[in-house]
FIKENU-880665 format. One line per 4 residues: number of its first residue (from 0); their letters; for each residue x, y, z of N, C-alpha, C. Coordinates in steps of 0.1 Angstrom, whole numbers. Example, Ala and Ser with C-alpha at 12.3 -4.5 7.8 and 13.67 -1.06 7.14 Angstrom:
<fikes>
0) AS) 132:-57:78:123:-45:78:132:-33:78; 128:-22:71:137:-11:71:129:0:79
</fikes>
This chain:
<fikes>
0) MSYK) -298:362:205:-302:352:190:-288:340:194; -292:333:187:-284:319:186:-276:318:171; -270:311:169:-261:307:158:-253:291:153; -254:287:143:-247:277:140:-235:278:128
4) LGID) -225:274:137:-213:277:122:-213:261:118; -211:260:100:-207:250:96:-198:252:88; -183:243:86:-172:244:84:-166:230:71; -167:229:60:-162:219:53:-145:220:49
8) VGGT) -144:211:54:-127:212:47:-126:204:38; -126:212:24:-122:201:11:-104:202:5; -103:191:-4:-90:194:-9:-87:205:-15; -99:212:-22:-91:226:-25:-94:243:-20
12) NTDA) -105:237:-15:-112:251:-4:-119:244:2; -117:252:20:-126:254:30:-138:262:31; -149:256:27:-161:270:32:-165:266:44; -169:280:50:-181:281:62:-189:290:60
16) VILD) -203:283:69:-214:293:66:-219:296:83; -226:307:87:-231:306:96:-246:310:93; -252:302:100:-270:301:100:-274:306:113; -289:312:109:-297:315:125:-303:308:127
20) KEDR) -311:307:138:-318:299:143:-327:294:132; -329:303:126:-342:297:111:-335:287:104; -322:287:102:-313:285:92:-313:289:77; -314:304:82:-309:312:68:-293:316:72
24) VMAK) -287:316:59:-275:318:56:-274:333:61; -263:332:73:-262:352:76:-247:353:70; -239:347:64:-225:349:62:-219:331:54; -213:336:42:-210:326:37:-192:328:31
28) CKRP) -182:320:33:-172:323:29:-163:312:19; -153:312:13:-147:303:10:-135:302:6; -125:298:12:-113:302:13:-105:286:9; -93:292:3:-83:280:2:-76:270:13
32) TTED) -78:256:11:-75:248:22:-58:248:21; -54:249:37:-39:256:36:-33:242:43; -22:236:41:-11:227:44:-15:224:58; -16:232:64:-16:226:80:-36:225:83
36) VSGG) -42:228:68:-56:224:74:-62:235:84; -56:234:95:-65:248:105:-61:257:104; -54:265:91:-50:276:91:-60:280:81; -65:273:74:-76:279:63:-91:278:71
40) IREA) -92:272:80:-99:266:86:-99:283:99; -93:288:103:-92:301:109:-91:311:97; -90:310:89:-89:321:77:-106:324:75; -114:310:76:-129:308:74:-135:317:84
44) VDSV) -129:314:96:-141:315:108:-138:332:113; -126:334:110:-128:351:108:-140:359:96; -137:352:86:-146:360:75:-160:357:79; -164:347:78:-177:345:85:-186:352:98
48) LKEA) -176:355:110:-181:363:118:-182:377:117; -173:378:109:-167:395:108:-183:398:98; -187:390:87:-192:393:80:-207:396:81; -210:384:93:-225:381:103:-223:391:109
52) GVES) -214:395:115:-215:405:126:-224:401:136; -218:386:139:-224:384:153:-208:383:165; -214:380:176:-204:377:187:-202:364:186; -186:358:188:-184:345:189:-197:340:202
56) SQIV) -198:345:210:-205:336:220:-218:333:217; -223:339:209:-237:336:200:-237:324:192; -229:319:187:-226:305:181:-226:293:190; -237:287:193:-238:275:197:-239:260:195
60) HAML) -238:259:180:-231:246:177:-222:252:166; -213:241:165:-200:239:152:-200:228:153; -202:229:134:-203:213:125:-192:218:118; -184:205:117:-171:202:108:-171:191:100
64) GTTH) -171:192:91:-167:181:78:-152:182:74; -143:175:76:-130:170:73:-127:161:62; -113:162:56:-108:150:49:-97:144:56; -92:145:68:-85:142:77:-82:124:77
68) ATNA) -91:122:79:-92:103:79:-90:98:67; -100:106:57:-94:102:42:-78:102:39; -77:112:39:-63:117:36:-46:110:39; -53:104:51:-44:98:61:-42:86:53
72) IVER) -55:78:53:-52:64:43:-48:62:34; -52:72:24:-49:72:10:-35:77:9; -27:84:16:-14:90:18:-6:87:26; -10:73:32:-3:67:41:4:78:52
76) KGLS) 1:88:57:8:90:65:2:92:78; 9:95:89:7:90:102:-6:79:109; -1:69:104:-9:57:108:-2:51:118; -11:46:129:-7:42:138:-2:24:137
80) RIGV) 8:22:143:11:2:145:-1:1:151; -4:-14:145:-20:-19:149:-14:-33:154; -23:-40:163:-25:-56:165:-42:-57:162; -43:-63:159:-52:-73:154:-53:-88:162
84) IRLC) -69:-87:167:-71:-105:172:-84:-108:163; -80:-118:161:-92:-124:152:-103:-134:162; -111:-138:165:-121:-146:173:-127:-152:161; -120:-168:158:-122:-173:148:-118:-192:147
88) VPAG) -105:-191:156:-104:-203:154:-115:-216:164; -116:-226:155:-111:-232:146:-114:-231:131; -127:-223:128:-136:-219:116:-129:-213:108; -123:-201:112:-119:-191:102:-103:-189:102
92) VSVP) -93:-197:102:-81:-194:101:-77:-192:83; -80:-196:76:-79:-202:65:-74:-188:55; -79:-181:58:-76:-160:55:-71:-154:65; -63:-153:68:-52:-144:80:-55:-128:76
96) PYLD) -54:-122:86:-60:-104:78:-48:-100:73; -52:-89:68:-37:-82:53:-41:-87:43; -46:-100:42:-41:-109:29:-43:-98:18; -58:-93:12:-53:-86:-1:-53:-71:1
100) WPVD) -47:-65:9:-40:-55:13:-30:-53:1; -32:-36:-2:-21:-27:-9:-7:-33:-3; 0:-39:-9:12:-40:0:22:-26:4; 14:-14:-2:26:-2:3:20:2:19
104) IVPY) 8:0:19:3:5:30:6:-7:47; 2:-19:45:4:-28:55:22:-27:64; 28:-26:58:45:-20:64:43:-6:77; 31:-5:71:27:15:82:23:6:94
108) LGNH) 10:-3:92:2:-7:99:15:-15:111; 25:-27:106:31:-35:111:30:-47:108; 12:-55:107:12:-67:101:12:-77:113; 9:-68:128:11:-79:137:-3:-84:138
112) YEMV) -8:-103:136:-20:-104:144:-17:-113:153; -31:-118:156:-31:-128:169:-42:-138:164; -49:-149:157:-61:-160:158:-66:-169:172; -75:-165:177:-78:-170:188:-92:-177:184
116) RGGY) -93:-186:198:-108:-193:193:-118:-188:197; -128:-186:192:-143:-176:191:-148:-174:179; -158:-166:183:-168:-169:169:-184:-172:175; -190:-167:161:-208:-174:166:-212:-177:152
120) EFNG) -221:-185:151:-232:-190:138:-238:-175:135; -246:-174:123:-254:-160:121:-263:-159:131; -271:-168:138:-277:-168:146:-271:-163:160; -265:-161:159:-256:-156:172:-255:-171:187
124) KLLS) -257:-183:176:-252:-194:186:-236:-199:187; -231:-204:193:-215:-199:197:-211:-209:188; -203:-207:184:-195:-214:170:-181:-221:178; -173:-210:190:-165:-216:196:-161:-207:210
128) QPEK) -161:-219:219:-159:-212:234:-143:-202:234; -145:-186:234:-132:-184:236:-122:-188:253; -111:-186:255:-106:-185:267:-97:-178:267; -97:-169:280:-93:-159:285:-77:-163:286
132) DEIR) -73:-168:289:-57:-171:291:-55:-169:276; -57:-178:269:-54:-178:252:-56:-162:248; -71:-154:250:-69:-140:248:-54:-132:256; -52:-128:267:-43:-125:276:-33:-129:266
136) RAIE) -28:-140:265:-13:-144:254:-10:-136:244; -22:-134:234:-20:-127:223:-19:-116:225; -25:-108:232:-24:-95:238:-11:-94:242; -9:-99:250:10:-96:257:17:-98:247
140) SLRK) 15:-105:237:29:-115:227:24:-98:215; 15:-92:215:10:-80:203:16:-71:215; 14:-63:222:23:-61:229:37:-55:232; 44:-66:229:58:-67:223:61:-59:212
144) NKIE) 55:-58:203:57:-55:187:53:-36:192; 52:-30:202:51:-17:205:35:-14:196; 23:-17:195:15:-15:188:12:-1:195; 5:6:188:-3:17:196:-22:23:192
148) ALAV) -24:8:193:-42:7:192:-43:-10:189; -54:-10:190:-59:-28:190:-69:-25:181; -72:-38:173:-83:-42:164:-86:-54:166; -99:-52:169:-107:-67:173:-120:-71:168
152) SSVF) -120:-82:158:-126:-86:150:-133:-105:156; -146:-109:157:-153:-125:154:-160:-123:147; -158:-134:138:-173:-143:135:-184:-136:139; -194:-130:127:-205:-126:131:-207:-120:142
156) APVN) -200:-112:149:-198:-101:157:-208:-88:158; -216:-86:146:-228:-79:149:-239:-90:154; -237:-97:146:-252:-110:157:-249:-108:175; -235:-108:175:-235:-111:187:-224:-109:193
160) NEQE) -225:-97:205:-208:-86:207:-198:-96:216; -204:-102:226:-200:-104:235:-184:-109:236; -182:-116:229:-166:-120:231:-157:-106:226; -162:-100:212:-155:-88:215:-152:-79:226
164) LLVK) -163:-79:233:-165:-67:244:-155:-79:254; -153:-91:253:-146:-99:265:-126:-93:263; -126:-95:252:-113:-91:246:-109:-77:248; -117:-66:252:-120:-51:253:-115:-56:267
168) EIAV) -122:-60:274:-122:-63:291:-106:-68:294; -100:-78:286:-87:-82:291:-77:-72:288; -81:-64:276:-68:-53:271:-68:-43:282; -81:-42:289:-79:-30:297:-71:-33:312
172) EVLE) -67:-48:308:-60:-55:321:-46:-54:316; -43:-58:307:-32:-64:298:-25:-50:302; -30:-39:291:-28:-25:285:-31:-15:295; -28:-4:289:-30:4:297:-47:8:296
176) RDFP) -49:18:307:-67:16:307:-76:24:293; -62:32:291:-70:45:284:-65:38:269; -59:29:265:-53:23:251:-65:20:243; -65:23:233:-72:25:219:-76:12:216
180) VSLS) -91:8:216:-92:-7:213:-108:-5:203; -106:-7:193:-116:-7:184:-124:-23:180; -134:-22:181:-143:-33:182:-151:-33:167; -151:-43:160:-157:-45:144:-170:-45:151
184) HEIG) -177:-52:156:-193:-51:157:-200:-31:155; -191:-21:161:-195:-14:163:-192:0:148; -182:-11:139:-180:-2:128:-185:-8:114; -183:-23:114:-189:-28:100:-200:-35:100
188) TIGI) -203:-44:94:-217:-48:90:-214:-65:88; -224:-74:85:-222:-84:80:-208:-92:64; -199:-101:75:-185:-100:65:-174:-98:72; -167:-112:79:-157:-107:84:-148:-104:79
192) LERE) -144:-104:66:-130:-97:62:-135:-83:62; -141:-80:51:-141:-65:49:-146:-57:63; -156:-63:73:-154:-57:85:-144:-55:92; -132:-66:94:-121:-65:100:-110:-54:94
196) NATI) -111:-53:79:-105:-41:75:-110:-28:79; -122:-22:79:-123:-16:87:-122:-11:98; -124:-21:110:-118:-20:121:-103:-14:121; -95:-22:111:-79:-22:116:-79:-6:110
200) LNAA) -83:0:97:-84:10:93:-90:24:105; -101:22:110:-106:28:124:-94:29:131; -88:21:136:-76:20:148:-64:26:146; -62:26:127:-52:30:123:-56:46:124
204) ILKI) -63:55:120:-61:69:122:-69:72:137; -70:65:147:-73:72:158:-64:80:164; -53:84:163:-40:89:166:-42:103:159; -44:100:146:-44:114:136:-60:121:140
208) ADSA) -67:113:139:-82:121:144:-81:130:158; -78:123:168:-77:133:183:-66:140:179; -57:145:170:-49:155:171:-56:165:164; -65:160:154:-67:169:141:-78:179:149
212) YGSF) -90:171:157:-100:176:165:-95:184:176; -86:178:182:-80:189:192:-74:201:185; -67:200:174:-62:213:167:-78:218:165; -88:218:161:-103:224:153:-105:230:165
216) QDVL) -106:224:178:-114:233:189:-106:242:194; -88:243:193:-81:250:194:-85:267:187; -88:263:177:-91:273:163:-104:281:172; -113:271:175:-126:278:181:-128:288:191
220) KEHG) -118:277:201:-113:286:211:-107:301:211; -98:306:198:-89:310:198:-99:325:195; -113:321:190:-124:331:180:-136:332:192; -131:322:204:-140:328:215:-154:317:213
224) VKAD) -151:314:205:-165:302:204:-164:291:216; -173:293:218:-175:277:230:-182:268:229; -191:268:219:-200:259:213:-190:246:214; -198:230:214:-199:220:215:-192:216:200
228) LFIT) -184:210:193:-180:205:182:-187:195:179; -188:197:166:-194:182:162:-190:180:149; -187:166:142:-179:163:133:-192:155:125; -193:157:109:-201:154:101:-196:140:98
232) QNDG) -203:131:98:-201:118:93:-206:115:78; -201:101:73:-206:95:56:-218:95:59; -233:92:66:-245:88:66:-254:103:62; -252:117:63:-254:127:63:-258:131:78
236) TLMS) -253:128:88:-256:130:100:-241:137:111; -243:140:122:-232:144:131:-232:133:142; -217:135:144:-213:130:162:-207:140:168; -207:138:179:-200:148:191:-190:144:187
240) VDYA) -179:153:191:-164:153:188:-155:139:197; -163:134:207:-157:124:213:-160:112:211; -171:108:203:-178:99:194:-167:98:184; -167:109:175:-160:111:164:-146:106:167
244) RMYP) -139:108:175:-124:103:181:-123:93:185; -135:84:186:-135:65:186:-137:61:175; -146:69:163:-149:60:153:-147:68:143; -133:74:139:-131:87:126:-133:79:115
248) VFTI) -134:62:114:-136:56:99:-149:63:94; -161:71:101:-167:71:98:-173:86:92; -163:93:92:-159:106:87:-153:104:74; -150:90:70:-144:90:50:-157:94:43
252) ASGP) -153:101:37:-166:102:21:-176:119:32; -175:121:40:-185:131:47:-186:143:39; -178:146:30:-177:157:20:-183:156:9; -184:150:3:-195:148:-6:-212:145:2
256) TNSL) -213:137:11:-224:135:19:-231:150:24; -217:155:31:-223:171:34:-231:181:24; -223:177:10:-232:185:-4:-244:183:-5; -248:167:-6:-258:159:-10:-269:167:3
260) RGAA) -265:167:16:-278:174:25:-279:185:24; -268:190:18:-270:212:15:-278:207:3; -277:200:-3:-284:202:-21:-296:198:-14; -300:188:-7:-317:187:-4:-322:199:4
264) FLSG) -316:202:19:-320:215:20:-327:226:14; -311:233:5:-315:244:-4:-323:245:-11; -323:230:-19:-333:229:-31:-349:225:-29; -351:218:-16:-360:214:-10:-368:202:-17
268) IKDA) -358:194:-25:-357:182:-29:-358:169:-23; -362:159:-21:-358:152:-11:-355:137:-20; -359:140:-29:-354:124:-41:-350:131:-53; -334:129:-56:-333:133:-68:-314:128:-68
272) VVVD) -311:136:-78:-296:130:-82:-288:141:-81; -278:143:-69:-272:157:-67:-260:151:-77; -252:165:-83:-242:167:-88:-232:176:-79; -219:175:-74:-211:183:-67:-202:185:-71
276) VGGT) -201:198:-81:-185:199:-90:-176:210:-78; -166:203:-77:-158:210:-69:-147:219:-77; -133:219:-75:-121:224:-79:-113:216:-86; -114:201:-84:-107:189:-88:-116:177:-94
280) TTDV) -126:173:-86:-136:162:-84:-150:167:-90; -158:158:-94:-173:163:-89:-175:147:-89; -183:147:-76:-190:135:-73:-205:139:-69; -211:126:-74:-229:122:-80:-233:111:-71
284) GILK) -242:115:-64:-247:108:-55:-262:110:-57; -273:102:-49:-287:100:-49:-292:102:-38; -299:112:-35:-306:115:-25:-318:105:-21; -321:104:-10:-334:92:-7:-341:96:3
288) NGFP) -351:103:4:-356:109:16:-349:120:24; -339:126:15:-330:141:17:-320:132:27; -315:121:24:-303:118:30:-296:107:16; -284:107:17:-279:100:6:-278:81:7
292) REST) -282:82:-7:-285:63:-3:-269:55:-4; -268:47:9:-259:40:9:-255:29:2; -245:32:-2:-239:18:-8:-240:6:-3; -246:-8:-12:-249:-18:-7:-239:-31:-9
296) QAMQ) -223:-22:-16:-215:-31:-15:-203:-28:-10; -194:-36:-14:-182:-36:-3:-173:-22:-9; -169:-14:0:-160:-1:-9:-147:-3:-6; -139:3:-11:-125:4:-13:-122:16:-6
300) VGGV) -116:15:1:-109:30:11:-90:29:9; -87:37:-1:-73:35:-1:-68:21:-7; -77:15:-15:-76:4:-19:-76:-10:-9; -81:-6:4:-90:-16:10:-102:-18:9
304) RTNF) -106:-29:9:-122:-36:10:-128:-31:21; -139:-27:23:-146:-24:36:-159:-26:33; -171:-28:49:-181:-28:44:-190:-19:53; -181:-8:60:-187:-2:69:-197:7:57
308) RMPD) -208:17:65:-215:19:58:-209:32:51; -215:38:39:-204:46:30:-219:50:21; -218:66:16:-227:70:6:-225:58:-8; -235:63:-14:-234:52:-28:-230:69:-39
312) LIAI) -218:65:-41:-212:79:-50:-201:69:-63; -202:87:-73:-191:79:-81:-185:94:-86; -176:93:-83:-162:106:-83:-155:107:-97; -153:115:-104:-150:118:-116:-140:133:-116
316) GLGG) -131:129:-123:-119:140:-126:-124:155:-134; -136:158:-126:-137:172:-133:-144:181:-126; -135:193:-128:-139:205:-114:-135:215:-122; -138:225:-116:-131:239:-120:-123:241:-124
320) GSLV) -109:236:-117:-99:237:-120:-90:227:-132; -100:219:-135:-93:207:-145:-88:214:-157; -78:208:-164:-72:213:-176:-79:207:-185; -79:217:-197:-85:215:-211:-72:210:-219
324) KKEQ) -72:205:-226:-60:200:-237:-63:192:-248; -60:199:-259:-62:194:-269:-50:189:-279; -48:181:-280:-38:168:-287:-41:164:-305; -40:170:-315:-42:165:-325:-59:168:-328
328) ESLT) -63:155:-330:-78:154:-332:-87:152:-319; -79:149:-306:-89:146:-291:-86:158:-284; -94:161:-276:-95:169:-268:-99:162:-254; -94:168:-243:-97:160:-224:-100:171:-217
332) VGPE) -107:170:-205:-108:178:-195:-104:168:-185; -98:175:-177:-92:165:-166:-84:153:-168; -84:140:-155:-84:147:-147:-74:155:-140; -63:161:-148:-58:169:-141:-56:184:-135
336) SVGY) -53:192:-125:-61:201:-122:-52:212:-115; -58:224:-119:-47:236:-112:-53:236:-94; -65:233:-93:-72:232:-76:-67:243:-76; -66:247:-61:-68:257:-54:-57:269:-64
340) RITQ) -49:266:-73:-43:278:-79:-49:281:-90; -63:279:-93:-67:285:-101:-65:299:-103; -69:307:-91:-71:325:-91:-53:328:-99; -44:320:-99:-35:322:-102:-26:318:-117
344) EALI) -33:304:-117:-33:298:-133:-42:299:-142; -52:300:-143:-66:299:-151:-63:311:-158; -70:312:-172:-63:324:-179:-69:335:-176; -85:331:-170:-94:346:-169:-90:355:-161
348) FGGK) -78:349:-151:-73:354:-142:-57:360:-141; -55:356:-156:-43:363:-161:-30:352:-161; -33:339:-156:-25:331:-158:-21:324:-173; -18:312:-172:-10:306:-189:-22:296:-188
352) TLTA) -27:285:-181:-31:274:-180:-51:272:-188; -54:267:-196:-69:267:-202:-73:257:-188; -86:259:-185:-91:254:-169:-108:252:-179; -115:243:-171:-123:240:-172:-134:258:-170
356) TDIA) -129:260:-163:-137:275:-159:-133:284:-168; -122:286:-177:-121:293:-185:-131:291:-198; -138:280:-198:-144:273:-211:-156:282:-206; -160:279:-197:-174:279:-189:-180:296:-193
360) VASG) -164:306:-187:-166:318:-187:-168:322:-209; -160:317:-216:-158:318:-231:-174:312:-236; -176:300:-231:-194:299:-239:-203:305:-227; -201:319:-217:-214:323:-218:-219:318:-204
364) LTSL) -217:304:-199:-222:305:-185:-221:307:-175; -212:317:-172:-213:326:-161:-202:340:-164; -200:347:-153:-192:355:-158:-183:355:-143; -173:357:-150:-160:355:-135:-145:360:-140
368) GDEV) -136:367:-138:-121:373:-137:-125:383:-151; -115:381:-158:-114:390:-169:-119:381:-185; -132:385:-189:-136:376:-200:-126:382:-212; -125:393:-213:-118:398:-225:-101:385:-224
372) LVSK) -98:382:-215:-85:373:-217:-90:360:-226; -102:356:-226:-106:344:-230:-114:343:-244; -117:358:-250:-124:361:-260:-118:354:-273; -107:358:-274:-99:351:-285:-99:336:-284
376) IDRK) -99:329:-280:-103:310:-279:-113:305:-290; -107:299:-298:-110:296:-310:-129:289:-305; -137:292:-315:-150:290:-308:-153:276:-311; -144:266:-317:-143:251:-319:-143:248:-309
380) LVER) -132:249:-304:-126:246:-293:-132:245:-276; -144:260:-279:-146:259:-269:-161:252:-266; -171:251:-277:-183:243:-283:-180:229:-278; -166:223:-281:-162:211:-277:-157:206:-263
384) ASQR) -152:215:-261:-150:210:-245:-160:213:-234; -172:220:-239:-182:227:-231:-192:211:-237; -193:208:-249:-200:193:-250:-193:183:-241; -180:182:-237:-173:172:-229:-176:173:-222
388) IREM) -177:185:-211:-183:186:-197:-193:184:-200; -205:187:-203:-219:177:-205:-219:165:-204; -211:159:-215:-212:146:-218:-205:141:-206; -196:141:-194:-192:136:-188:-200:135:-174
392) VEEV) -205:144:-172:-214:147:-161:-227:135:-165; -234:137:-178:-245:131:-181:-245:119:-182; -232:108:-179:-228:97:-183:-229:90:-167; -225:101:-159:-227:96:-144:-241:98:-140
396) IDKM) -249:104:-144:-256:107:-138:-270:96:-141; -265:90:-156:-276:78:-160:-267:68:-153; -254:63:-149:-252:53:-139:-257:54:-130; -258:67:-120:-264:63:-105:-278:64:-108
400) KTTS) -288:65:-119:-303:63:-115:-307:50:-118; -316:48:-114:-323:32:-112:-334:30:-120; -336:43:-129:-348:42:-133:-344:48:-149; -352:44:-163:-353:46:-175:-356:62:-174
404) EDVP) -363:68:-169:-370:80:-168:-361:92:-163; -366:105:-168:-360:115:-160:-361:118:-148; -348:123:-141:-353:122:-127:-349:140:-122; -355:145:-113:-350:153:-109:-334:160:-106
408) VVIV) -328:168:-108:-308:171:-107:-308:178:-101; -300:180:-90:-297:195:-82:-280:192:-81; -276:207:-87:-265:206:-89:-259:220:-79; -247:216:-73:-239:222:-66:-226:223:-65
412) GGGS) -219:233:-54:-207:232:-54:-196:240:-61; -186:251:-58:-186:259:-68:-183:261:-84; -178:246:-84:-174:239:-100:-190:242:-106; -198:240:-101:-215:235:-109:-214:246:-119
416) ILLP) -207:258:-117:-209:271:-130:-207:260:-146; -196:255:-139:-195:246:-155:-208:244:-168; -214:238:-157:-229:230:-165:-236:242:-168; -247:234:-180:-257:242:-185:-272:241:-176
420) EKLK) -280:246:-176:-296:245:-171:-302:229:-178; -298:229:-189:-303:218:-192:-296:202:-192; -300:191:-187:-292:178:-189:-296:169:-195; -289:160:-201:-299:145:-206:-299:138:-192
424) GASR) -314:137:-191:-314:124:-185:-317:135:-167; -327:146:-169:-329:155:-161:-343:159:-164; -354:156:-153:-367:158:-157:-366:177:-152; -355:180:-141:-352:193:-143:-342:191:-135
428) VSRP) -332:205:-140:-320:212:-130:-319:224:-119; -322:219:-108:-321:231:-99:-305:233:-94; -303:244:-96:-289:252:-90:-293:265:-80; -295:255:-67:-307:266:-56:-294:276:-50
432) RDFD) -296:286:-43:-293:295:-41:-281:296:-30; -274:298:-29:-260:297:-19:-255:281:-23; -256:280:-40:-250:262:-44:-233:263:-38; -228:270:-39:-216:272:-40:-209:267:-27
436) VANA) -216:269:-13:-215:267:-2:-224:252:4; -228:245:-7:-235:234:1:-235:227:11; -219:222:9:-212:212:18:-210:223:32; -210:235:33:-204:237:46:-226:238:51
440) IGAA) -233:242:44:-244:242:50:-249:234:49; -246:220:43:-249:207:49:-247:202:62; -230:208:67:-225:202:79:-234:208:89; -240:222:87:-246:228:98:-265:227:100
444) ISQV) -266:219:88:-280:215:94:-285:203:96; -271:193:98:-270:182:99:-278:176:112; -287:167:114:-287:161:124:-281:151:134; -286:145:141:-273:131:144:-282:119:144
448) SGSI) -277:105:144:-280:95:141:-276:82:149; -288:72:148:-279:59:154:-286:44:140; -277:41:139:-278:27:126:-275:13:130; -285:6:130:-285:-7:129:-283:-19:118
452) DGVY) -275:-25:116:-270:-33:106:-270:-49:112; -279:-56:113:-277:-72:113:-285:-80:109; -282:-96:112:-290:-107:110:-298:-111:118; -306:-111:115:-317:-118:125:-326:-130:122
456) DVAT) -331:-141:130:-336:-150:128:-352:-145:132; -362:-146:124:-372:-139:123:-381:-150:125; -376:-164:127:-390:-174:126:-390:-175:141; -379:-174:148:-379:-175:161:-384:-166:173
460) KGRE) -381:-151:168:-387:-142:176:-404:-139:171; -400:-138:158:-414:-134:146:-408:-117:144; -414:-115:133:-411:-105:123:-411:-91:130; -426:-90:133:-426:-80:143:-423:-77:153
464) SVIE) -416:-87:163:-411:-83:175:-400:-77:171; -387:-85:161:-376:-83:156:-376:-68:149; -386:-62:144:-383:-49:137:-385:-37:151; -392:-41:160:-394:-34:171:-383:-33:178
468) EVKE) -371:-47:178:-360:-47:184:-352:-38:178; -349:-39:168:-339:-34:157:-344:-15:159; -352:-10:155:-360:-1:158:-353:13:171; -354:0:181:-350:7:197:-334:8:197
472) AARK) -335:-1:190:-315:-2:195:-310:12:180; -319:14:171:-315:26:164:-318:32:170; -328:36:179:-330:50:187:-316:50:198; -313:43:202:-309:43:215:-293:45:210
476) EALK) -289:43:195:-277:44:190:-275:63:187; -285:69:184:-290:85:180:-292:87:191; -294:84:200:-296:89:217:-283:89:223; -272:79:223:-260:78:220:-253:86:213
480) AGAD) -255:88:203:-243:102:194:-250:116:198; -257:117:205:-262:133:209:-275:139:208; -287:127:199:-298:134:200:-305:136:207; -315:145:205:-329:147:214:-338:141:213
484) VNSI) -338:133:226:-350:120:229:-359:122:219; -368:135:222:-381:137:218:-380:141:202; -369:144:196:-372:142:179:-364:131:175; -363:120:180:-357:109:171:-369:101:166
488) EIVD) -369:101:150:-375:90:143:-368:80:135; -374:72:130:-371:62:121:-367:68:111; -357:66:99:-360:73:84:-356:65:73; -352:53:78:-347:40:65:-350:30:76
492) LEEI) -357:20:69:-357:4:75:-359:-6:62; -350:-8:61:-345:-21:52:-348:-33:55; -353:-45:48:-354:-58:52:-350:-66:39; -335:-75:45:-334:-83:31:-332:-97:35
496) PLAY) -341:-105:32:-339:-117:29:-323:-125:27; -319:-133:35:-308:-139:32:-313:-156:26; -316:-158:13:-319:-172:7:-308:-183:10; -294:-179:14:-280:-184:17:-274:-190:28
500) LPSN) -284:-182:38:-284:-191:55:-295:-198:56; -294:-206:64:-300:-218:72:-317:-208:77; -328:-211:79:-339:-212:86:-343:-197:80; -348:-189:89:-353:-177:83:-348:-166:88
504) AVRF) -337:-164:83:-328:-153:84:-333:-142:77; -330:-131:80:-332:-116:74:-321:-105:80; -312:-99:70:-306:-90:69:-314:-76:74; -314:-68:90:-319:-56:88:-317:-47:90
508) RVKA) -315:-31:81:-310:-23:83:-317:-7:86; -312:-2:101:-322:6:100:-316:16:104; -320:31:106:-314:43:109:-325:51:115; -319:60:127:-330:68:134:-320:79:134
512) VGNL) -330:91:130:-325:104:132:-331:114:143; -320:123:144:-327:132:157:-319:149:159; -327:157:160:-323:169:164:-311:171:176; -300:180:174:-291:182:185:-300:187:194
516) TK) -294:180:209:-297:182:222:-297:197:222; -304:210:230:-301:218:228:-284:225:239
</fikes>
């Protein structure tokens, strides 16, 4: 018998599950996330292996979702010194790298960049011819600043990547052969500034990612788990750990994405609003054909504008540990939270802090802890707080919907016990079995994917020819990420005419997914 191990490391809890070959839950657990992260993972793996009663050698796939990349950027910790090369002279020098970045993060990265000749038009035609000697001098200049990674961007690189590949080739000659180089065409989409930003962030967290994934692999080895480790990414699919070491930026927001995928799997609903309530925050997203709806706007990561793929999410400061405060006539729930300390600080556990979970128990929504300890809370306070919790979620559901009609809503996460069975704007509310570990289940059942996002001149090649070209490119990306060639299918094809560009320019966004190779 073979099994899959799914782990999701959140800010409050680390969840783990073991699924059998039919994707049935054999064991699950929730443990507080520890400061060193690997400690919480170790405890979670111990628990589910013992509960399932399976041998570690029977685990054939291990999937992990982690907040390491996000935390490093948000907290400005462990970031590498970066050198940036932009191929843009003479057309794209007016706005230098880092121009609109938060001032508190730039010193960690070093603010070292060089702009050289190069770039393309929207249709891949040459904008400026790069000069190898100029590129070599730029790299040597950056090396003097003791950079730890290189980020390379070029005008319209997603359309033609040759110049970025040329820079990498020269970098291998000038720097060490294994010196980390991030290329923008592999990370972001159309729009050089946001794409460049995403590439810089990716380069900045390469060192952190390598260390983190190595630690996770060590934890699995300690338990005798010899399965390959896969990392969940923010489009609802997996990547091999080697791939993740090159593109850790794709793990940002993978936690909520895991919950959306888990919600789709557990509920059997492929098109719905998903409300994921944790210990500190609530994330609300949209399921489209079983996968998270992707944001079409530039997203901020740690205050930095980026345009790499990100799920369309709204997060609010509401969770099971949210503080409930009454001041004169006003009442607030969150954003402050006791987080993983809820079992020490909440009233139902003998603590002295009134939390959203206490309100849920006092209102009869759930049975948890010692209900006697909240039996004397003023009933009007309980009613007002319950109403406020419900209204906070209903407001976000309304913002996420694209129609005025009621839609299916799936609620998951340990904190979803705060919510009633009926919500405004919901045609029905589903809280599936094992809702509390939907994130770990989402990690365990994930497939691998390949995505293409670029601008094409359909007037020259023809629309049908371009569509087949981008589909095949997406399939190759999925295969590269570790998909079984016989299971790959196209799950999303978006065609966006670009009226502001000359000729018949169309932006195509394509995603292919497939099962893991056995």
